[in-house]
MARDOKOL-235548 format. One record per residue: residue in three letters; x, y, z of N, C-alpha, C in turn; residue number from 0. Coordinates in Angstrom, 1 decimal, decimal comma. Layout:
BEGIN
<atom res="ALA" n_east="X" n_north="Y" n_up="Z" ca_east="X" ca_north="Y" ca_up="Z" c_east="X" c_north="Y" c_up="Z" n="NUM"/>
...
//
This chain:
BEGIN
<atom res="MET" n_east="-8,0" n_north="-5,6" n_up="9,8" ca_east="-7,3" ca_north="-5,7" ca_up="8,6" c_east="-7,5" c_north="-4,3" c_up="7,9" n="0"/>
<atom res="PHE" n_east="-8,5" n_north="-3,7" n_up="7,8" ca_east="-8,7" ca_north="-2,5" ca_up="7,0" c_east="-9,3" c_north="-1,5" c_up="8,0" n="1"/>
<atom res="THR" n_east="-8,8" n_north="-0,1" n_up="8,2" ca_east="-9,3" ca_north="0,8" ca_up="9,0" c_east="-9,4" c_north="2,1" c_up="8,2" n="2"/>
<atom res="LEU" n_east="-10,5" n_north="2,6" n_up="7,9" ca_east="-10,9" ca_north="3,8" ca_up="7,2" c_east="-10,4" c_north="5,1" c_up="8,2" n="3"/>
<atom res="LYS" n_east="-9,5" n_north="5,8" n_up="7,7" ca_east="-9,0" ca_north="6,8" ca_up="8,3" c_east="-9,8" c_north="8,3" c_up="7,9" n="4"/>
<atom res="ARG" n_east="-9,8" n_north="8,6" n_up="6,8" ca_east="-10,3" ca_north="9,9" ca_up="6,2" c_east="-11,2" c_north="9,6" c_up="5,0" n="5"/>
<atom res="ARG" n_east="-12,3" n_north="10,3" n_up="4,8" ca_east="-12,9" ca_north="10,2" ca_up="3,6" c_east="-13,6" c_north="11,7" c_up="3,3" n="6"/>
<atom res="ALA" n_east="-13,3" n_north="11,9" n_up="2,0" ca_east="-14,0" ca_north="13,2" ca_up="1,5" c_east="-14,5" c_north="12,9" c_up="0,2" n="7"/>
<atom res="VAL" n_east="-15,2" n_north="13,7" n_up="-0,5" ca_east="-15,8" ca_north="13,5" ca_up="-1,8" c_east="-14,9" c_north="12,7" c_up="-2,7" n="8"/>
<atom res="ASP" n_east="-13,7" n_north="13,1" n_up="-3,0" ca_east="-13,1" ca_north="12,5" ca_up="-4,1" c_east="-11,5" c_north="12,1" c_up="-3,5" n="9"/>
<atom res="TYR" n_east="-11,5" n_north="11,8" n_up="-2,3" ca_east="-10,2" ca_north="11,6" ca_up="-1,6" c_east="-10,5" c_north="10,5" c_up="-0,3" n="10"/>
<atom res="ALA" n_east="-9,7" n_north="9,5" n_up="0,0" ca_east="-9,9" ca_north="8,8" ca_up="1,1" c_east="-8,5" c_north="8,1" c_up="1,5" n="11"/>
<atom res="GLU" n_east="-8,3" n_north="7,9" n_up="2,9" ca_east="-7,3" ca_north="7,0" ca_up="3,3" c_east="-7,7" c_north="6,0" c_up="4,2" n="12"/>
<atom res="PHE" n_east="-7,0" n_north="5,0" n_up="4,0" ca_east="-7,3" ca_north="3,7" ca_up="4,9" c_east="-6,1" c_north="3,0" c_up="5,2" n="13"/>
<atom res="THR" n_east="-6,1" n_north="2,2" n_up="6,4" ca_east="-4,8" ca_north="1,5" ca_up="6,8" c_east="-5,0" c_north="0,2" c_up="6,7" n="14"/>
<atom res="PHE" n_east="-4,1" n_north="-0,6" n_up="6,0" ca_east="-4,0" ca_north="-2,1" ca_up="5,7" c_east="-3,1" c_north="-2,5" c_up="6,9" n="15"/>
<atom res="ASN" n_east="-3,6" n_north="-3,5" n_up="7,9" ca_east="-2,9" ca_north="-3,9" ca_up="8,9" c_east="-2,4" c_north="-5,4" c_up="8,9" n="16"/>
<atom res="GLY" n_east="-2,3" n_north="-5,7" n_up="7,6" ca_east="-2,0" ca_north="-7,0" ca_up="7,3" c_east="-3,2" c_north="-8,2" c_up="7,2" n="17"/>
<atom res="TRP" n_east="-3,0" n_north="-9,1" n_up="6,6" ca_east="-3,8" ca_north="-10,0" ca_up="6,2" c_east="-4,3" c_north="-11,1" c_up="7,2" n="18"/>
<atom res="HIS" n_east="-3,2" n_north="-11,7" n_up="7,7" ca_east="-3,6" ca_north="-12,8" ca_up="8,7" c_east="-3,6" c_north="-12,4" c_up="9,9" n="19"/>
<atom res="SER" n_east="-4,3" n_north="-12,9" n_up="10,9" ca_east="-4,2" ca_north="-12,5" ca_up="12,3" c_east="-2,7" c_north="-12,7" c_up="13,0" n="20"/>
<atom res="GLU" n_east="-1,8" n_north="-13,5" n_up="12,4" ca_east="-0,6" ca_north="-13,3" ca_up="13,1" c_east="0,3" c_north="-12,2" c_up="12,4" n="21"/>
<atom res="ALA" n_east="-0,3" n_north="-11,4" n_up="11,8" ca_east="0,4" ca_north="-10,2" ca_up="11,2" c_east="0,8" c_north="-9,3" c_up="12,6" n="22"/>
<atom res="ARG" n_east="2,0" n_north="-8,8" n_up="12,5" ca_east="2,2" ca_north="-7,9" ca_up="13,5" c_east="1,4" c_north="-6,8" c_up="13,7" n="23"/>
<atom res="ARG" n_east="0,9" n_north="-6,2" n_up="14,8" ca_east="0,3" ca_north="-5,3" ca_up="15,1" c_east="0,9" c_north="-3,7" c_up="15,0" n="24"/>
<atom res="ASN" n_east="2,3" n_north="-3,8" n_up="14,9" ca_east="3,0" ca_north="-2,5" ca_up="14,7" c_east="3,2" c_north="-2,3" c_up="13,4" n="25"/>
<atom res="TRP" n_east="2,7" n_north="-3,1" n_up="12,7" ca_east="3,1" ca_north="-2,8" ca_up="10,9" c_east="1,6" c_north="-2,6" c_up="10,5" n="26"/>
<atom res="ALA" n_east="1,6" n_north="-1,3" n_up="9,7" ca_east="0,6" ca_north="-1,0" ca_up="8,9" c_east="1,0" c_north="0,0" c_up="7,7" n="27"/>
<atom res="GLN" n_east="0,1" n_north="-0,3" n_up="6,6" ca_east="0,4" ca_north="0,4" ca_up="5,4" c_east="-0,7" c_north="1,3" c_up="5,4" n="28"/>
<atom res="GLU" n_east="-0,3" n_north="2,5" n_up="5,0" ca_east="-1,4" ca_north="3,6" ca_up="4,8" c_east="-1,5" c_north="3,6" c_up="3,2" n="29"/>
<atom res="ILE" n_east="-2,9" n_north="3,4" n_up="2,9" ca_east="-3,3" ca_north="3,5" ca_up="1,4" c_east="-4,0" c_north="4,8" c_up="1,2" n="30"/>
<atom res="THR" n_east="-3,7" n_north="5,6" n_up="0,0" ca_east="-4,4" ca_north="6,8" ca_up="-0,2" c_east="-5,2" c_north="6,3" c_up="-1,6" n="31"/>
<atom res="VAL" n_east="-6,5" n_north="6,8" n_up="-1,7" ca_east="-7,3" ca_north="6,5" ca_up="-2,7" c_east="-8,1" c_north="7,8" c_up="-3,3" n="32"/>
<atom res="ARG" n_east="-7,9" n_north="7,9" n_up="-4,7" ca_east="-8,7" ca_north="9,1" ca_up="-5,3" c_east="-9,7" c_north="8,3" c_up="-6,0" n="33"/>
<atom res="LYS" n_east="-10,8" n_north="9,3" n_up="-6,1" ca_east="-12,1" ca_north="9,0" ca_up="-6,7" c_east="-11,8" c_north="8,6" c_up="-8,3" n="34"/>
<atom res="GLY" n_east="-11,1" n_north="9,4" n_up="-8,9" ca_east="-10,7" ca_north="9,0" ca_up="-10,2" c_east="-12,0" c_north="8,7" c_up="-11,2" n="35"/>
<atom res="ASN" n_east="-12,0" n_north="7,7" n_up="-12,0" ca_east="-13,1" ca_north="7,5" ca_up="-12,7" c_east="-14,5" c_north="6,7" c_up="-12,1" n="36"/>
<atom res="HIS" n_east="-14,3" n_north="6,3" n_up="-10,7" ca_east="-15,2" ca_north="5,8" ca_up="-10,1" c_east="-16,5" c_north="6,5" c_up="-9,6" n="37"/>
<atom res="PRO" n_east="-17,7" n_north="5,9" n_up="-9,8" ca_east="-19,0" ca_north="6,8" ca_up="-9,4" c_east="-18,6" c_north="7,6" c_up="-8,2" n="38"/>
<atom res="THR" n_east="-18,3" n_north="6,8" n_up="-7,1" ca_east="-18,1" ca_north="7,4" ca_up="-5,8" c_east="-16,8" c_north="7,1" c_up="-5,3" n="39"/>
<atom res="ILE" n_east="-16,4" n_north="7,9" n_up="-4,1" ca_east="-15,1" ca_north="7,5" ca_up="-3,6" c_east="-15,5" c_north="6,2" c_up="-2,6" n="40"/>
<atom res="GLU" n_east="-16,5" n_north="5,9" n_up="-2,1" ca_east="-16,8" ca_north="4,7" ca_up="-1,4" c_east="-16,4" c_north="3,4" c_up="-2,2" n="41"/>
<atom res="LEU" n_east="-16,9" n_north="3,5" n_up="-3,6" ca_east="-16,7" ca_north="2,4" ca_up="-4,5" c_east="-15,0" c_north="2,2" c_up="-4,8" n="42"/>
<atom res="ALA" n_east="-14,5" n_north="3,5" n_up="-4,9" ca_east="-13,0" ca_north="3,4" ca_up="-5,3" c_east="-12,3" c_north="2,8" c_up="-4,0" n="43"/>
<atom res="VAL" n_east="-12,7" n_north="3,1" n_up="-2,7" ca_east="-12,1" ca_north="2,4" ca_up="-1,6" c_east="-12,2" c_north="0,9" c_up="-1,6" n="44"/>
<atom res="VAL" n_east="-13,5" n_north="0,5" n_up="-1,8" ca_east="-13,6" ca_north="-0,9" ca_up="-1,8" c_east="-13,0" c_north="-1,6" c_up="-2,9" n="45"/>
<atom res="ARG" n_east="-13,0" n_north="-1,0" n_up="-4,1" ca_east="-12,0" ca_north="-1,7" ca_up="-5,1" c_east="-10,7" c_north="-1,8" c_up="-4,8" n="46"/>
<atom res="GLU" n_east="-10,0" n_north="-0,9" n_up="-4,2" ca_east="-8,7" ca_north="-0,9" ca_up="-3,6" c_east="-8,5" c_north="-1,9" c_up="-2,8" n="47"/>
<atom res="MET" n_east="-9,5" n_north="-2,2" n_up="-1,8" ca_east="-9,4" ca_north="-3,0" ca_up="-0,7" c_east="-9,5" c_north="-4,6" c_up="-1,4" n="48"/>
<atom res="ILE" n_east="-10,3" n_north="-4,6" n_up="-2,3" ca_east="-10,5" ca_north="-6,0" ca_up="-3,1" c_east="-9,1" c_north="-6,3" c_up="-3,8" n="49"/>
<atom res="GLU" n_east="-8,5" n_north="-5,3" n_up="-4,4" ca_east="-7,1" ca_north="-5,5" ca_up="-5,2" c_east="-6,2" c_north="-6,0" c_up="-3,9" n="50"/>
<atom res="ILE" n_east="-6,1" n_north="-5,6" n_up="-2,9" ca_east="-5,3" ca_north="-5,9" ca_up="-1,7" c_east="-5,6" c_north="-7,5" c_up="-1,3" n="51"/>
<atom res="ILE" n_east="-7,0" n_north="-7,7" n_up="-1,1" ca_east="-7,4" ca_north="-9,0" ca_up="-0,9" c_east="-6,9" c_north="-10,0" c_up="-1,8" n="52"/>
<atom res="ARG" n_east="-7,0" n_north="-9,7" n_up="-3,1" ca_east="-6,7" ca_north="-10,7" ca_up="-4,2" c_east="-5,1" c_north="-10,9" c_up="-4,4" n="53"/>
<atom res="LYS" n_east="-4,4" n_north="-10,2" n_up="-3,6" ca_east="-2,9" ca_north="-10,4" ca_up="-3,6" c_east="-2,7" c_north="-11,5" c_up="-2,4" n="54"/>
<atom res="TYR" n_east="-3,7" n_north="-12,0" n_up="-1,6" ca_east="-3,5" ca_north="-12,9" ca_up="-0,7" c_east="-4,4" c_north="-14,1" c_up="-0,9" n="55"/>
<atom res="GLU" n_east="-5,5" n_north="-13,8" n_up="-1,5" ca_east="-6,7" ca_north="-14,9" ca_up="-1,8" c_east="-7,3" c_north="-14,8" c_up="-3,1" n="56"/>
<atom res="GLN" n_east="-7,3" n_north="-15,9" n_up="-3,8" ca_east="-7,9" ca_north="-16,2" ca_up="-4,9" c_east="-9,3" c_north="-16,8" c_up="-4,9" n="57"/>
<atom res="GLY" n_east="-9,5" n_north="-17,6" n_up="-4,0" ca_east="-10,8" ca_north="-18,2" ca_up="-3,8" c_east="-11,7" c_north="-17,8" c_up="-2,5" n="58"/>
<atom res="ASP" n_east="-12,2" n_north="-18,8" n_up="-1,7" ca_east="-12,9" ca_north="-18,4" ca_up="-0,6" c_east="-11,8" c_north="-17,9" c_up="0,4" n="59"/>
<atom res="PHE" n_east="-12,4" n_north="-16,9" n_up="1,3" ca_east="-11,6" ca_north="-16,6" ca_up="2,5" c_east="-12,6" c_north="-16,2" c_up="3,5" n="60"/>
<atom res="PRO" n_east="-12,2" n_north="-16,5" n_up="4,8" ca_east="-13,0" ca_north="-16,1" ca_up="6,0" c_east="-12,8" c_north="-14,7" c_up="6,4" n="61"/>
<atom res="TRP" n_east="-13,8" n_north="-13,9" n_up="6,7" ca_east="-13,9" ca_north="-12,5" ca_up="7,0" c_east="-14,5" c_north="-12,4" c_up="8,2" n="62"/>
<atom res="TYR" n_east="-14,0" n_north="-11,7" n_up="9,2" ca_east="-14,9" ca_north="-11,4" ca_up="10,5" c_east="-15,3" c_north="-10,0" c_up="10,1" n="63"/>
<atom res="SER" n_east="-16,7" n_north="-10,0" n_up="10,3" ca_east="-17,4" ca_north="-8,8" ca_up="10,1" c_east="-17,9" c_north="-8,5" c_up="11,5" n="64"/>
<atom res="TYR" n_east="-17,5" n_north="-7,1" n_up="11,7" ca_east="-17,8" ca_north="-6,6" ca_up="12,9" c_east="-19,3" c_north="-6,0" c_up="12,9" n="65"/>
<atom res="ARG" n_east="-19,7" n_north="-5,7" n_up="11,8" ca_east="-21,1" ca_north="-5,3" ca_up="11,5" c_east="-22,1" c_north="-6,6" c_up="11,9" n="66"/>
<atom res="LEU" n_east="-21,8" n_north="-7,7" n_up="11,3" ca_east="-22,4" ca_north="-8,9" ca_up="11,6" c_east="-22,2" c_north="-9,6" c_up="12,9" n="67"/>
<atom res="ARG" n_east="-21,0" n_north="-9,3" n_up="13,5" ca_east="-20,7" ca_north="-9,9" ca_up="14,6" c_east="-20,3" c_north="-11,4" c_up="14,5" n="68"/>
<atom res="ARG" n_east="-19,6" n_north="-11,8" n_up="13,4" ca_east="-19,4" ca_north="-13,2" ca_up="13,3" c_east="-18,5" c_north="-13,3" c_up="11,9" n="69"/>
<atom res="THR" n_east="-17,9" n_north="-14,6" n_up="11,8" ca_east="-17,1" ca_north="-14,7" ca_up="10,7" c_east="-17,8" c_north="-15,4" c_up="9,5" n="70"/>
<atom res="VAL" n_east="-17,7" n_north="-14,8" n_up="8,3" ca_east="-18,4" ca_north="-15,3" ca_up="7,1" c_east="-17,5" c_north="-15,5" c_up="6,1" n="71"/>
<atom res="THR" n_east="-17,8" n_north="-16,2" n_up="5,1" ca_east="-17,0" ca_north="-16,8" ca_up="4,0" c_east="-17,3" c_north="-16,0" c_up="2,8" n="72"/>
<atom res="ARG" n_east="-16,2" n_north="-15,5" n_up="2,2" ca_east="-16,6" ca_north="-14,5" ca_up="1,1" c_east="-15,7" c_north="-15,2" c_up="0,0" n="73"/>
<atom res="SER" n_east="-15,8" n_north="-14,5" n_up="-1,2" ca_east="-15,0" ca_north="-15,2" ca_up="-2,4" c_east="-14,3" c_north="-14,1" c_up="-3,1" n="74"/>
<atom res="ALA" n_east="-13,0" n_north="-14,2" n_up="-3,4" ca_east="-12,0" ca_north="-13,3" ca_up="-4,0" c_east="-12,1" c_north="-13,5" c_up="-5,4" n="75"/>
<atom res="ARG" n_east="-12,8" n_north="-14,6" n_up="-5,9" ca_east="-13,0" ca_north="-14,8" ca_up="-7,5" c_east="-13,5" c_north="-13,7" c_up="-8,2" n="76"/>
<atom res="LEU" n_east="-12,9" n_north="-13,2" n_up="-9,5" ca_east="-13,3" ca_north="-12,4" ca_up="-10,3" c_east="-14,9" c_north="-12,5" c_up="-10,5" n="77"/>
<atom res="ARG" n_east="-15,3" n_north="-13,6" n_up="-10,8" ca_east="-16,7" ca_north="-13,6" ca_up="-11,1" c_east="-17,6" c_north="-13,5" c_up="-9,9" n="78"/>
<atom res="ASP" n_east="-17,1" n_north="-13,4" n_up="-8,8" ca_east="-17,8" ca_north="-12,8" ca_up="-7,6" c_east="-17,5" c_north="-11,2" c_up="-7,2" n="79"/>
<atom res="SER" n_east="-17,0" n_north="-10,6" n_up="-8,2" ca_east="-16,5" ca_north="-9,2" ca_up="-7,6" c_east="-17,9" c_north="-8,5" c_up="-7,2" n="80"/>
<atom res="ALA" n_east="-18,8" n_north="-8,6" n_up="-7,9" ca_east="-20,2" ca_north="-7,7" ca_up="-7,6" c_east="-20,4" c_north="-8,0" c_up="-6,2" n="81"/>
<atom res="GLU" n_east="-20,5" n_north="-9,3" n_up="-5,8" ca_east="-21,0" ca_north="-9,6" ca_up="-4,5" c_east="-19,9" c_north="-9,1" c_up="-3,4" n="82"/>
<atom res="LEU" n_east="-18,7" n_north="-9,2" n_up="-3,6" ca_east="-17,7" ca_north="-8,8" ca_up="-2,7" c_east="-17,8" c_north="-7,3" c_up="-2,6" n="83"/>
<atom res="GLU" n_east="-17,9" n_north="-6,6" n_up="-3,7" ca_east="-18,1" ca_north="-5,1" ca_up="-3,4" c_east="-19,2" c_north="-4,7" c_up="-2,8" n="84"/>
<atom res="GLU" n_east="-20,3" n_north="-5,3" n_up="-3,0" ca_east="-21,6" ca_north="-5,0" ca_up="-2,2" c_east="-21,4" c_north="-5,4" c_up="-0,6" n="85"/>
<atom res="PHE" n_east="-20,7" n_north="-6,6" n_up="-0,3" ca_east="-20,4" ca_north="-6,8" ca_up="1,0" c_east="-19,7" c_north="-5,6" c_up="1,6" n="86"/>
<atom res="LEU" n_east="-18,4" n_north="-5,3" n_up="1,0" ca_east="-17,4" ca_north="-4,5" ca_up="1,6" c_east="-18,3" c_north="-3,0" c_up="1,8" n="87"/>
<atom res="MET" n_east="-19,0" n_north="-2,6" n_up="0,8" ca_east="-19,7" ca_north="-1,4" ca_up="1,0" c_east="-20,6" c_north="-1,4" c_up="2,1" n="88"/>
<atom res="GLN" n_east="-21,1" n_north="-2,5" n_up="2,4" ca_east="-22,0" ca_north="-2,6" ca_up="3,8" c_east="-21,2" c_north="-2,5" c_up="4,9" n="89"/>
<atom res="GLU" n_east="-20,1" n_north="-3,2" n_up="4,7" ca_east="-19,2" ca_north="-3,4" ca_up="6,0" c_east="-18,6" c_north="-1,9" c_up="6,4" n="90"/>
<atom res="PHE" n_east="-18,2" n_north="-1,2" n_up="5,3" ca_east="-17,6" ca_north="0,1" ca_up="5,8" c_east="-18,4" c_north="1,3" c_up="5,6" n="91"/>
<atom res="PHE" n_east="-19,4" n_north="1,3" n_up="4,9" ca_east="-20,2" ca_north="2,5" ca_up="4,6" c_east="-21,7" c_north="2,5" c_up="5,0" n="92"/>
<atom res="TYR" n_east="-22,1" n_north="1,4" n_up="5,5" ca_east="-23,6" ca_north="1,4" ca_up="5,8" c_east="-23,8" c_north="1,9" c_up="7,2" n="93"/>
<atom res="ASN" n_east="-24,8" n_north="2,7" n_up="7,2" ca_east="-24,9" ca_north="3,3" ca_up="8,6" c_east="-26,6" c_north="2,9" c_up="8,8" n="94"/>
<atom res="PRO" n_east="-26,6" n_north="2,1" n_up="9,8" ca_east="-27,9" ca_north="1,5" ca_up="10,2" c_east="-28,8" c_north="2,7" c_up="10,8" n="95"/>
<atom res="ARG" n_east="-28,5" n_north="3,7" n_up="11,1" ca_east="-29,5" ca_north="4,7" ca_up="11,5" c_east="-30,1" c_north="5,5" c_up="10,3" n="96"/>
<atom res="VAL" n_east="-29,3" n_north="5,5" n_up="9,1" ca_east="-30,0" ca_north="6,2" ca_up="7,8" c_east="-30,4" c_north="5,0" c_up="6,9" n="97"/>
<atom res="ALA" n_east="-31,7" n_north="5,2" n_up="6,5" ca_east="-32,4" ca_north="4,2" ca_up="5,6" c_east="-31,5" c_north="4,1" c_up="4,3" n="98"/>
<atom res="PRO" n_east="-31,3" n_north="2,9" n_up="3,8" ca_east="-30,6" ca_north="2,6" ca_up="2,7" c_east="-31,4" c_north="3,1" c_up="1,4" n="99"/>
//
């Protein structure tokens, strides 16, 4: 669904490959993110991803986690923003070889 392409201190790029599994594989949207007022570029990227998710989902949705190697249910509800941010930070930026 999302593929992180480049990341610097104040700039990142990722690809959005479509929301549903039936999305065509030859279609991809390049997204550029700037750090702006966010504390880190990682948080800026995750918040941009959440905005995209919320265009398609307003409640619970399935997410296949390559990190966990299984499908988990996440919430796109505004009240669950902190949990979704933390989950996506783990998904895209957690390095198990480095202590958290």
